[in-house]
N, CA, C and O atoms as a CHARMM CRD file, in Angstrom:
* protein
*
  344
    1    1 MET  N     -7.32700   8.80800 -16.27900 PROA 1      0.00000
    2    1 MET  CA    -6.54100   8.26000 -15.18000 PROA 1      0.00000
    3    1 MET  C     -5.73600   7.07600 -15.70700 PROA 1      0.00000
    4    1 MET  O     -6.28100   6.18400 -16.35800 PROA 1      0.00000
    5    2 SER  N     -4.46100   7.07300 -15.42700 PROA 2      0.00000
    6    2 SER  CA    -3.59300   5.99700 -15.90800 PROA 2      0.00000
    7    2 SER  C     -3.66200   4.79400 -14.97200 PROA 2      0.00000
    8    2 SER  O     -4.16300   4.88400 -13.85100 PROA 2      0.00000
    9    3 LYS  N     -3.14400   3.66100 -15.46200 PROA 3      0.00000
   10    3 LYS  CA    -3.07100   2.45400 -14.62600 PROA 3      0.00000
   11    3 LYS  C     -2.28100   2.72200 -13.34900 PROA 3      0.00000
   12    3 LYS  O     -2.64100   2.23700 -12.27600 PROA 3      0.00000
   13    4 ASN  N     -1.21000   3.49000 -13.46800 PROA 4      0.00000
   14    4 ASN  CA    -0.37500   3.78800 -12.30400 PROA 4      0.00000
   15    4 ASN  C     -1.15900   4.57700 -11.25900 PROA 4      0.00000
   16    4 ASN  O     -1.03700   4.32300 -10.06000 PROA 4      0.00000
   17    5 ASP  N     -1.96900   5.54400 -11.72200 PROA 5      0.00000
   18    5 ASP  CA    -2.78900   6.32100 -10.79500 PROA 5      0.00000
   19    5 ASP  C     -3.80200   5.42500 -10.09500 PROA 5      0.00000
   20    5 ASP  O     -4.06100   5.59000  -8.90300 PROA 5      0.00000
   21    6 ILE  N     -4.36900   4.48600 -10.82600 PROA 6      0.00000
   22    6 ILE  CA    -5.34900   3.56900 -10.25600 PROA 6      0.00000
   23    6 ILE  C     -4.69500   2.71200  -9.17100 PROA 6      0.00000
   24    6 ILE  O     -5.26700   2.53400  -8.09600 PROA 6      0.00000
   25    7 ILE  N     -3.51700   2.18900  -9.44200 PROA 7      0.00000
   26    7 ILE  CA    -2.80600   1.36400  -8.46200 PROA 7      0.00000
   27    7 ILE  C     -2.49800   2.19200  -7.21600 PROA 7      0.00000
   28    7 ILE  O     -2.72700   1.74400  -6.09300 PROA 7      0.00000
   29    8 TYR  N     -1.98300   3.38800  -7.42000 PROA 8      0.00000
   30    8 TYR  CA    -1.67500   4.27800  -6.29500 PROA 8      0.00000
   31    8 TYR  C     -2.94000   4.55600  -5.47500 PROA 8      0.00000
   32    8 TYR  O     -2.91300   4.47100  -4.24800 PROA 8      0.00000
   33    9 ASN  N     -4.03100   4.88400  -6.14200 PROA 9      0.00000
   34    9 ASN  CA    -5.28300   5.18400  -5.44500 PROA 9      0.00000
   35    9 ASN  C     -5.81300   3.97100  -4.68300 PROA 9      0.00000
   36    9 ASN  O     -6.38900   4.12400  -3.60600 PROA 9      0.00000
   37   10 GLU  N     -5.62500   2.77200  -5.22700 PROA 10     0.00000
   38   10 GLU  CA    -6.05100   1.56600  -4.52400 PROA 10     0.00000
   39   10 GLU  C     -5.23300   1.35200  -3.24600 PROA 10     0.00000
   40   10 GLU  O     -5.78000   0.97000  -2.21100 PROA 10     0.00000
   41   11 VAL  N     -3.93500   1.59600  -3.32100 PROA 11     0.00000
   42   11 VAL  CA    -3.07500   1.46500  -2.13500 PROA 11     0.00000
   43   11 VAL  C     -3.50800   2.47400  -1.07400 PROA 11     0.00000
   44   11 VAL  O     -3.60300   2.14000   0.10700 PROA 11     0.00000
   45   12 VAL  N     -3.76700   3.69800  -1.49700 PROA 12     0.00000
   46   12 VAL  CA    -4.20800   4.72900  -0.54900 PROA 12     0.00000
   47   12 VAL  C     -5.55600   4.35300   0.05500 PROA 12     0.00000
   48   12 VAL  O     -5.77100   4.53600   1.25400 PROA 12     0.00000
   49   13 SER  N     -6.45200   3.83700  -0.75200 PROA 13     0.00000
   50   13 SER  CA    -7.77500   3.44700  -0.27200 PROA 13     0.00000
   51   13 SER  C     -7.68100   2.38200   0.82900 PROA 13     0.00000
   52   13 SER  O     -8.33700   2.49400   1.86400 PROA 13     0.00000
   53   14 VAL  N     -6.87600   1.37000   0.60100 PROA 14     0.00000
   54   14 VAL  CA    -6.67900   0.32700   1.61700 PROA 14     0.00000
   55   14 VAL  C     -6.04700   0.93900   2.86200 PROA 14     0.00000
   56   14 VAL  O     -6.45500   0.63300   3.98300 PROA 14     0.00000
   57   15 THR  N     -5.07600   1.78200   2.67400 PROA 15     0.00000
   58   15 THR  CA    -4.33800   2.37200   3.78000 PROA 15     0.00000
   59   15 THR  C     -5.21100   3.30900   4.61400 PROA 15     0.00000
   60   15 THR  O     -4.98800   3.45500   5.81600 PROA 15     0.00000
   61   16 GLN  N     -6.19500   3.94100   3.99000 PROA 16     0.00000
   62   16 GLN  CA    -7.09000   4.84500   4.72000 PROA 16     0.00000
   63   16 GLN  C     -7.85100   4.12000   5.82800 PROA 16     0.00000
   64   16 GLN  O     -8.18800   4.72100   6.84800 PROA 16     0.00000
   65   17 GLU  N     -8.11700   2.85600   5.63200 PROA 17     0.00000
   66   17 GLU  CA    -8.80800   2.08600   6.66700 PROA 17     0.00000
   67   17 GLU  C     -7.97800   2.01300   7.95000 PROA 17     0.00000
   68   17 GLU  O     -8.53000   1.84300   9.03700 PROA 17     0.00000
   69   18 TYR  N     -6.68200   2.13700   7.82900 PROA 18     0.00000
   70   18 TYR  CA    -5.77700   1.99700   8.96700 PROA 18     0.00000
   71   18 TYR  C     -5.20100   3.32900   9.45500 PROA 18     0.00000
   72   18 TYR  O     -4.96600   3.50300  10.65100 PROA 18     0.00000
   73   19 PHE  N     -4.97300   4.26800   8.52900 PROA 19     0.00000
   74   19 PHE  CA    -4.32800   5.53000   8.86900 PROA 19     0.00000
   75   19 PHE  C     -5.23500   6.74200   8.72000 PROA 19     0.00000
   76   19 PHE  O     -4.82300   7.86100   9.02500 PROA 19     0.00000
   77   20 GLY  N     -6.44400   6.53700   8.26200 PROA 20     0.00000
   78   20 GLY  CA    -7.37200   7.65300   8.10200 PROA 20     0.00000
   79   20 GLY  C     -6.83500   8.69500   7.13800 PROA 20     0.00000
   80   20 GLY  O     -6.25700   8.34900   6.10800 PROA 20     0.00000
   81   21 PRO  N     -7.02200   9.97500   7.46300 PROA 21     0.00000
   82   21 PRO  CA    -6.61300  11.04200   6.55000 PROA 21     0.00000
   83   21 PRO  C     -5.11100  11.12300   6.29500 PROA 21     0.00000
   84   21 PRO  O     -4.68400  11.76200   5.33400 PROA 21     0.00000
   85   22 ALA  N     -4.31200  10.49300   7.13200 PROA 22     0.00000
   86   22 ALA  CA    -2.84900  10.51000   6.94000 PROA 22     0.00000
   87   22 ALA  C     -2.39400   9.49100   5.90500 PROA 22     0.00000
   88   22 ALA  O     -1.20400   9.42500   5.59500 PROA 22     0.00000
   89   23 ALA  N     -3.30700   8.69800   5.36600 PROA 23     0.00000
   90   23 ALA  CA    -2.95000   7.60700   4.45200 PROA 23     0.00000
   91   23 ALA  C     -2.19300   8.08800   3.22200 PROA 23     0.00000
   92   23 ALA  O     -1.17000   7.51100   2.85300 PROA 23     0.00000
   93   24 ASP  N     -2.68800   9.13300   2.59500 PROA 24     0.00000
   94   24 ASP  CA    -2.04300   9.61000   1.36500 PROA 24     0.00000
   95   24 ASP  C     -0.60200  10.01100   1.62900 PROA 24     0.00000
   96   24 ASP  O      0.30000   9.61800   0.89000 PROA 24     0.00000
   97   25 ARG  N     -0.38500  10.78400   2.67000 PROA 25     0.00000
   98   25 ARG  CA     0.97500  11.23200   3.00400 PROA 25     0.00000
   99   25 ARG  C      1.87300  10.04100   3.34300 PROA 25     0.00000
  100   25 ARG  O      3.03700  10.01300   2.94500 PROA 25     0.00000
  101   26 TYR  N      1.34100   9.06100   4.07400 PROA 26     0.00000
  102   26 TYR  CA     2.09700   7.86200   4.43300 PROA 26     0.00000
  103   26 TYR  C      2.50500   7.06900   3.18500 PROA 26     0.00000
  104   26 TYR  O      3.66000   6.66400   3.05200 PROA 26     0.00000
  105   27 VAL  N      1.55900   6.85200   2.28400 PROA 27     0.00000
  106   27 VAL  CA     1.84300   6.07700   1.06500 PROA 27     0.00000
  107   27 VAL  C      2.86200   6.80500   0.19200 PROA 27     0.00000
  108   27 VAL  O      3.79000   6.18400  -0.32700 PROA 27     0.00000
  109   28 VAL  N      2.69600   8.10200   0.03000 PROA 28     0.00000
  110   28 VAL  CA     3.65200   8.88600  -0.77400 PROA 28     0.00000
  111   28 VAL  C      5.05200   8.74500  -0.19000 PROA 28     0.00000
  112   28 VAL  O      6.01400   8.52700  -0.92500 PROA 28     0.00000
  113   29 ARG  N      5.16600   8.86900   1.12100 PROA 29     0.00000
  114   29 ARG  CA     6.47300   8.76500   1.77600 PROA 29     0.00000
  115   29 ARG  C      7.09400   7.39200   1.56000 PROA 29     0.00000
  116   29 ARG  O      8.29500   7.28800   1.30800 PROA 29     0.00000
  117   30 GLN  N      6.28800   6.33800   1.65400 PROA 30     0.00000
  118   30 GLN  CA     6.81100   4.98300   1.46800 PROA 30     0.00000
  119   30 GLN  C      7.29900   4.78100   0.02800 PROA 30     0.00000
  120   30 GLN  O      8.36000   4.19900  -0.19700 PROA 30     0.00000
  121   31 ILE  N      6.53100   5.25800  -0.92600 PROA 31     0.00000
  122   31 ILE  CA     6.91200   5.10500  -2.34200 PROA 31     0.00000
  123   31 ILE  C      8.20300   5.86900  -2.62200 PROA 31     0.00000
  124   31 ILE  O      9.12600   5.33800  -3.23900 PROA 31     0.00000
  125   32 ARG  N      8.26100   7.10100  -2.17200 PROA 32     0.00000
  126   32 ARG  CA     9.44100   7.92800  -2.45000 PROA 32     0.00000
  127   32 ARG  C     10.69000   7.42800  -1.72600 PROA 32     0.00000
  128   32 ARG  O     11.76600   7.35900  -2.31900 PROA 32     0.00000
  129   33 ASN  N     10.55100   7.08200  -0.45600 PROA 33     0.00000
  130   33 ASN  CA    11.71900   6.71000   0.33700 PROA 33     0.00000
  131   33 ASN  C     12.20900   5.29200   0.08900 PROA 33     0.00000
  132   33 ASN  O     13.41000   5.03300   0.16100 PROA 33     0.00000
  133   34 HSD  N     11.30300   4.37600  -0.20100 PROA 34     0.00000
  134   34 HSD  CA    11.70800   2.98000  -0.31000 PROA 34     0.00000
  135   34 HSD  C     11.77000   2.45900  -1.74300 PROA 34     0.00000
  136   34 HSD  O     12.49200   1.50400  -2.03000 PROA 34     0.00000
  137   35 LEU  N     11.02300   3.08100  -2.63200 PROA 35     0.00000
  138   35 LEU  CA    11.08400   2.66000  -4.03800 PROA 35     0.00000
  139   35 LEU  C     11.80600   3.68600  -4.90200 PROA 35     0.00000
  140   35 LEU  O     12.09000   3.42900  -6.07200 PROA 35     0.00000
  141   36 ASN  N     12.10200   4.84800  -4.32600 PROA 36     0.00000
  142   36 ASN  CA    12.75400   5.93900  -5.05500 PROA 36     0.00000
  143   36 ASN  C     11.99100   6.31400  -6.31400 PROA 36     0.00000
  144   36 ASN  O     12.57500   6.50400  -7.38100 PROA 36     0.00000
  145   37 LYS  N     10.66300   6.41600  -6.16900 PROA 37     0.00000
  146   37 LYS  CA     9.78800   6.77600  -7.28700 PROA 37     0.00000
  147   37 LYS  C      8.80800   7.83100  -6.82000 PROA 37     0.00000
  148   37 LYS  O      8.60600   8.03300  -5.62200 PROA 37     0.00000
  149   38 ASN  N      8.20600   8.49600  -7.78200 PROA 38     0.00000
  150   38 ASN  CA     7.06700   9.34800  -7.49700 PROA 38     0.00000
  151   38 ASN  C      5.82500   8.46400  -7.50500 PROA 38     0.00000
  152   38 ASN  O      5.80500   7.44500  -8.19500 PROA 38     0.00000
  153   39 PRO  N      4.79700   8.82900  -6.75800 PROA 39     0.00000
  154   39 PRO  CA     3.58500   8.00400  -6.71000 PROA 39     0.00000
  155   39 PRO  C      2.99700   7.70800  -8.09100 PROA 39     0.00000
  156   39 PRO  O      2.44400   6.62900  -8.31000 PROA 39     0.00000
  157   40 GLN  N      3.11100   8.65400  -9.01700 PROA 40     0.00000
  158   40 GLN  CA     2.57600   8.46000 -10.36300 PROA 40     0.00000
  159   40 GLN  C      3.33500   7.38600 -11.14300 PROA 40     0.00000
  160   40 GLN  O      2.86100   6.92600 -12.18200 PROA 40     0.00000
  161   41 GLN  N      4.49300   6.98800 -10.65600 PROA 41     0.00000
  162   41 GLN  CA     5.30400   5.97000 -11.31500 PROA 41     0.00000
  163   41 GLN  C      5.07200   4.57000 -10.74800 PROA 41     0.00000
  164   41 GLN  O      5.65600   3.59800 -11.22800 PROA 41     0.00000
  165   42 LEU  N      4.22100   4.46900  -9.72600 PROA 42     0.00000
  166   42 LEU  CA     3.97500   3.17600  -9.09200 PROA 42     0.00000
  167   42 LEU  C      3.33300   2.21100 -10.08100 PROA 42     0.00000
  168   42 LEU  O      2.34400   2.53700 -10.73900 PROA 42     0.00000
  169   43 ARG  N      3.91400   1.01700 -10.17400 PROA 43     0.00000
  170   43 ARG  CA     3.38300  -0.02100 -11.05700 PROA 43     0.00000
  171   43 ARG  C      3.00500  -1.23800 -10.22500 PROA 43     0.00000
  172   43 ARG  O      3.45400  -1.39800  -9.09100 PROA 43     0.00000
  173   44 LYS  N      2.18700  -2.07500 -10.79900 PROA 44     0.00000
  174   44 LYS  CA     1.76400  -3.28400 -10.08500 PROA 44     0.00000
  175   44 LYS  C      2.97800  -4.12900  -9.68800 PROA 44     0.00000
  176   44 LYS  O      2.97200  -4.77300  -8.63900 PROA 44     0.00000
  177   45 GLN  N      4.01400  -4.12600 -10.52400 PROA 45     0.00000
  178   45 GLN  CA     5.22800  -4.88600 -10.23800 PROA 45     0.00000
  179   45 GLN  C      5.95000  -4.36300  -8.99600 PROA 45     0.00000
  180   45 GLN  O      6.75500  -5.08200  -8.40300 PROA 45     0.00000
  181   46 ASP  N      5.67300  -3.12700  -8.59900 PROA 46     0.00000
  182   46 ASP  CA     6.30700  -2.52600  -7.42300 PROA 46     0.00000
  183   46 ASP  C      5.60600  -2.89400  -6.12600 PROA 46     0.00000
  184   46 ASP  O      6.15600  -2.70400  -5.04100 PROA 46     0.00000
  185   47 LEU  N      4.39600  -3.41900  -6.23600 PROA 47     0.00000
  186   47 LEU  CA     3.57300  -3.60100  -5.04500 PROA 47     0.00000
  187   47 LEU  C      4.18100  -4.52000  -3.99700 PROA 47     0.00000
  188   47 LEU  O      4.11800  -4.20300  -2.80900 PROA 47     0.00000
  189   48 MET  N      4.75800  -5.62800  -4.38300 PROA 48     0.00000
  190   48 MET  CA     5.28400  -6.56300  -3.38400 PROA 48     0.00000
  191   48 MET  C      6.36700  -5.90100  -2.54200 PROA 48     0.00000
  192   48 MET  O      6.37200  -6.04000  -1.31900 PROA 48     0.00000
  193   49 GLY  N      7.27700  -5.18900  -3.17800 PROA 49     0.00000
  194   49 GLY  CA     8.31400  -4.47900  -2.43300 PROA 49     0.00000
  195   49 GLY  C      7.71900  -3.39600  -1.54400 PROA 49     0.00000
  196   49 GLY  O      8.14600  -3.22000  -0.40400 PROA 49     0.00000
  197   50 LEU  N      6.73500  -2.67200  -2.06500 PROA 50     0.00000
  198   50 LEU  CA     6.07700  -1.63500  -1.28400 PROA 50     0.00000
  199   50 LEU  C      5.34200  -2.24200  -0.09000 PROA 50     0.00000
  200   50 LEU  O      5.41200  -1.71100   1.01900 PROA 50     0.00000
  201   51 ILE  N      4.64900  -3.33300  -0.31100 PROA 51     0.00000
  202   51 ILE  CA     3.91800  -3.99800   0.76700 PROA 51     0.00000
  203   51 ILE  C      4.87700  -4.46500   1.85900 PROA 51     0.00000
  204   51 ILE  O      4.57500  -4.33900   3.04600 PROA 51     0.00000
  205   52 ASP  N      6.02200  -4.99700   1.46700 PROA 52     0.00000
  206   52 ASP  CA     7.01300  -5.42200   2.46200 PROA 52     0.00000
  207   52 ASP  C      7.44400  -4.24300   3.34300 PROA 52     0.00000
  208   52 ASP  O      7.49200  -4.35400   4.56800 PROA 52     0.00000
  209   53 TRP  N      7.75600  -3.11500   2.69900 PROA 53     0.00000
  210   53 TRP  CA     8.18000  -1.93200   3.45300 PROA 53     0.00000
  211   53 TRP  C      7.05900  -1.40000   4.33000 PROA 53     0.00000
  212   53 TRP  O      7.28600  -1.02200   5.48000 PROA 53     0.00000
  213   54 MET  N      5.85500  -1.37200   3.78600 PROA 54     0.00000
  214   54 MET  CA     4.74200  -0.83100   4.55100 PROA 54     0.00000
  215   54 MET  C      4.42600  -1.71000   5.75900 PROA 54     0.00000
  216   54 MET  O      4.04200  -1.20200   6.81300 PROA 54     0.00000
  217   55 GLY  N      4.58300  -3.00600   5.61400 PROA 55     0.00000
  218   55 GLY  CA     4.40200  -3.90200   6.74500 PROA 55     0.00000
  219   55 GLY  C      5.43500  -3.64500   7.82800 PROA 55     0.00000
  220   55 GLY  O      5.11200  -3.63300   9.01600 PROA 55     0.00000
  221   56 LEU  N      6.67700  -3.43900   7.41300 PROA 56     0.00000
  222   56 LEU  CA     7.74900  -3.15200   8.37700 PROA 56     0.00000
  223   56 LEU  C      7.52400  -1.82300   9.09500 PROA 56     0.00000
  224   56 LEU  O      7.66100  -1.73500  10.31500 PROA 56     0.00000
  225   57 THR  N      7.18000  -0.80400   8.33400 PROA 57     0.00000
  226   57 THR  CA     6.98500   0.50600   8.97400 PROA 57     0.00000
  227   57 THR  C      5.75200   0.50700   9.86500 PROA 57     0.00000
  228   57 THR  O      5.74100   1.16100  10.90700 PROA 57     0.00000
  229   58 MET  N      4.73000  -0.20900   9.46900 PROA 58     0.00000
  230   58 MET  CA     3.54000  -0.27500  10.31200 PROA 58     0.00000
  231   58 MET  C      3.86900  -0.98900  11.63300 PROA 58     0.00000
  232   58 MET  O      3.34600  -0.62800  12.68800 PROA 58     0.00000
  233   59 ALA  N      4.72900  -1.99100  11.56300 PROA 59     0.00000
  234   59 ALA  CA     5.12500  -2.70700  12.77600 PROA 59     0.00000
  235   59 ALA  C      5.85600  -1.78400  13.75400 PROA 59     0.00000
  236   59 ALA  O      5.82500  -2.01600  14.96300 PROA 59     0.00000
  237   60 LEU  N      6.50500  -0.75400  13.24500 PROA 60     0.00000
  238   60 LEU  CA     7.16200   0.22400  14.10800 PROA 60     0.00000
  239   60 LEU  C      6.15200   1.15500  14.77100 PROA 60     0.00000
  240   60 LEU  O      6.41600   1.71900  15.83200 PROA 60     0.00000
  241   61 LEU  N      4.99800   1.30700  14.13600 PROA 61     0.00000
  242   61 LEU  CA     3.98600   2.24000  14.63100 PROA 61     0.00000
  243   61 LEU  C      2.91500   1.59400  15.48700 PROA 61     0.00000
  244   61 LEU  O      2.35800   2.22800  16.38300 PROA 61     0.00000
  245   62 ILE  N      2.62700   0.32700  15.20800 PROA 62     0.00000
  246   62 ILE  CA     1.51400  -0.35400  15.85600 PROA 62     0.00000
  247   62 ILE  C      2.01800  -1.64900  16.48000 PROA 62     0.00000
  248   62 ILE  O      2.79700  -2.38300  15.87200 PROA 62     0.00000
  249   63 ASP  N      1.57800  -1.91100  17.66800 PROA 63     0.00000
  250   63 ASP  CA     2.03900  -3.08100  18.39900 PROA 63     0.00000
  251   63 ASP  C      1.14300  -4.30800  18.20700 PROA 63     0.00000
  252   63 ASP  O      1.43200  -5.37300  18.75200 PROA 63     0.00000
  253   64 ASP  N      0.07600  -4.17100  17.45000 PROA 64     0.00000
  254   64 ASP  CA    -0.90900  -5.24200  17.29000 PROA 64     0.00000
  255   64 ASP  C     -0.63100  -6.03800  16.00800 PROA 64     0.00000
  256   64 ASP  O     -0.90000  -5.57000  14.90200 PROA 64     0.00000
  257   65 GLU  N     -0.09400  -7.23300  16.17900 PROA 65     0.00000
  258   65 GLU  CA     0.27300  -8.07300  15.03000 PROA 65     0.00000
  259   65 GLU  C     -0.94100  -8.43900  14.17300 PROA 65     0.00000
  260   65 GLU  O     -0.81800  -8.59000  12.95800 PROA 65     0.00000
  261   66 THR  N     -2.09000  -8.57900  14.79000 PROA 66     0.00000
  262   66 THR  CA    -3.31300  -8.90800  14.05300 PROA 66     0.00000
  263   66 THR  C     -3.65300  -7.80800  13.05300 PROA 66     0.00000
  264   66 THR  O     -4.00000  -8.09200  11.90600 PROA 66     0.00000
  265   67 ILE  N     -3.55400  -6.56200  13.48300 PROA 67     0.00000
  266   67 ILE  CA    -3.84300  -5.42700  12.60100 PROA 67     0.00000
  267   67 ILE  C     -2.81400  -5.35400  11.47800 PROA 67     0.00000
  268   67 ILE  O     -3.16700  -5.12200  10.32200 PROA 67     0.00000
  269   68 ILE  N     -1.55700  -5.55100  11.81300 PROA 68     0.00000
  270   68 ILE  CA    -0.48700  -5.50900  10.80100 PROA 68     0.00000
  271   68 ILE  C     -0.71500  -6.58700   9.75100 PROA 68     0.00000
  272   68 ILE  O     -0.63100  -6.31300   8.55400 PROA 68     0.00000
  273   69 ASN  N     -1.00100  -7.80300  10.18300 PROA 69     0.00000
  274   69 ASN  CA    -1.23500  -8.89900   9.23800 PROA 69     0.00000
  275   69 ASN  C     -2.46000  -8.65100   8.36900 PROA 69     0.00000
  276   69 ASN  O     -2.46000  -9.00400   7.19000 PROA 69     0.00000
  277   70 LYS  N     -3.49800  -8.05100   8.93000 PROA 70     0.00000
  278   70 LYS  CA    -4.70700  -7.73800   8.16200 PROA 70     0.00000
  279   70 LYS  C     -4.39100  -6.68400   7.10300 PROA 70     0.00000
  280   70 LYS  O     -4.83900  -6.78800   5.96100 PROA 70     0.00000
  281   71 TYR  N     -3.62500  -5.67800   7.48300 PROA 71     0.00000
  282   71 TYR  CA    -3.22300  -4.62200   6.54700 PROA 71     0.00000
  283   71 TYR  C     -2.43100  -5.21600   5.38400 PROA 71     0.00000
  284   71 TYR  O     -2.70500  -4.90500   4.22500 PROA 71     0.00000
  285   72 ILE  N     -1.46600  -6.05500   5.68400 PROA 72     0.00000
  286   72 ILE  CA    -0.66100  -6.69100   4.63900 PROA 72     0.00000
  287   72 ILE  C     -1.54000  -7.55700   3.73900 PROA 72     0.00000
  288   72 ILE  O     -1.39300  -7.53600   2.51700 PROA 72     0.00000
  289   73 LYS  N     -2.44400  -8.30800   4.33600 PROA 73     0.00000
  290   73 LYS  CA    -3.35800  -9.15000   3.56100 PROA 73     0.00000
  291   73 LYS  C     -4.22700  -8.29800   2.64100 PROA 73     0.00000
  292   73 LYS  O     -4.41100  -8.62700   1.46900 PROA 73     0.00000
  293   74 ASP  N     -4.76100  -7.20100   3.17800 PROA 74     0.00000
  294   74 ASP  CA    -5.59200  -6.31100   2.36900 PROA 74     0.00000
  295   74 ASP  C     -4.80400  -5.71800   1.20200 PROA 74     0.00000
  296   74 ASP  O     -5.32600  -5.60900   0.09300 PROA 74     0.00000
  297   75 LEU  N     -3.55500  -5.33900   1.44500 PROA 75     0.00000
  298   75 LEU  CA    -2.72000  -4.80600   0.36200 PROA 75     0.00000
  299   75 LEU  C     -2.41400  -5.88000  -0.68100 PROA 75     0.00000
  300   75 LEU  O     -2.40700  -5.59800  -1.87900 PROA 75     0.00000
  301   76 LYS  N     -2.16300  -7.10400  -0.23300 PROA 76     0.00000
  302   76 LYS  CA    -1.85700  -8.18000  -1.17600 PROA 76     0.00000
  303   76 LYS  C     -3.04500  -8.52300  -2.06800 PROA 76     0.00000
  304   76 LYS  O     -2.86600  -9.07200  -3.15500 PROA 76     0.00000
  305   77 GLU  N     -4.24200  -8.20600  -1.62100 PROA 77     0.00000
  306   77 GLU  CA    -5.43100  -8.40100  -2.46100 PROA 77     0.00000
  307   77 GLU  C     -5.32900  -7.58500  -3.74700 PROA 77     0.00000
  308   77 GLU  O     -5.91700  -7.95400  -4.76400 PROA 77     0.00000
  309   78 LEU  N     -4.59200  -6.49000  -3.70600 PROA 78     0.00000
  310   78 LEU  CA    -4.41500  -5.64700  -4.89300 PROA 78     0.00000
  311   78 LEU  C     -3.60400  -6.35600  -5.97300 PROA 78     0.00000
  312   78 LEU  O     -3.64600  -5.96600  -7.14100 PROA 78     0.00000
  313   79 LEU  N     -2.87300  -7.38700  -5.58900 PROA 79     0.00000
  314   79 LEU  CA    -2.06000  -8.14200  -6.54400 PROA 79     0.00000
  315   79 LEU  C     -2.89200  -9.15700  -7.34400 PROA 79     0.00000
  316   79 LEU  O     -2.48300  -9.60500  -8.41500 PROA 79     0.00000
  317   80 ARG  N     -4.04300  -9.50000  -6.81300 PROA 80     0.00000
  318   80 ARG  CA    -4.89300 -10.48900  -7.46700 PROA 80     0.00000
  319   80 ARG  C     -5.56700  -9.87700  -8.68100 PROA 80     0.00000
  320   80 ARG  O     -5.92600  -8.70000  -8.66800 PROA 80     0.00000
  321   81 PRO  N     -5.74100 -10.66800  -9.73200 PROA 81     0.00000
  322   81 PRO  CA    -6.48400 -10.17300 -10.89900 PROA 81     0.00000
  323   81 PRO  C     -7.91400  -9.80700 -10.49200 PROA 81     0.00000
  324   81 PRO  O     -8.49700 -10.44400  -9.61400 PROA 81     0.00000
  325   82 ALA  N     -8.46300  -8.80000 -11.12100 PROA 82     0.00000
  326   82 ALA  CA    -9.80700  -8.31100 -10.78900 PROA 82     0.00000
  327   82 ALA  C    -10.84500  -9.43100 -10.84300 PROA 82     0.00000
  328   82 ALA  O    -11.79300  -9.43300 -10.05800 PROA 82     0.00000
  329   83 SER  N    -10.67600 -10.36900 -11.75000 PROA 83     0.00000
  330   83 SER  CA   -11.64800 -11.44400 -11.91400 PROA 83     0.00000
  331   83 SER  C    -11.65900 -12.40400 -10.72600 PROA 83     0.00000
  332   83 SER  O    -12.62100 -13.15100 -10.54400 PROA 83     0.00000
  333   84 LEU  N    -10.59200 -12.39300  -9.91200 PROA 84     0.00000
  334   84 LEU  CA   -10.50600 -13.29800  -8.75900 PROA 84     0.00000
  335   84 LEU  C    -10.84500 -12.61700  -7.44200 PROA 84     0.00000
  336   84 LEU  O    -10.94000 -13.27600  -6.40700 PROA 84     0.00000
  337   85 LYS  N    -11.02900 -11.30000  -7.47500 PROA 85     0.00000
  338   85 LYS  CA   -11.34000 -10.56900  -6.24900 PROA 85     0.00000
  339   85 LYS  C    -12.79800 -10.78600  -5.87500 PROA 85     0.00000
  340   85 LYS  O    -13.68300 -10.82900  -6.73000 PROA 85     0.00000
  341   86 ALA  N    -13.02000 -10.92100  -4.57700 PROA 86     0.00000
  342   86 ALA  CA   -14.39600 -11.15100  -4.09400 PROA 86     0.00000
  343   86 ALA  C    -15.19000  -9.88100  -4.05500 PROA 86     0.00000
  344   86 ALA  O    -16.36000  -9.89600  -3.67500 PROA 86     0.00000
């Protein structure tokens, strides 16, 4: 498994908490439509832009700002070095 696959899988894992089984399809769509990449090309450097888009699209789907902010916070945890994660 490459680093890119690991990053993609981590994004999907976080997203599953909010979107359930639709998480994979949602993440793939966001990567392809907003980053113009295939999921296998996702890099850690892409995460901030992806997180921004995912926060915006989630706001269109969900009216609860608390949930949206928690989702964004959970995704931003992926940016932290492993040694700093709780």
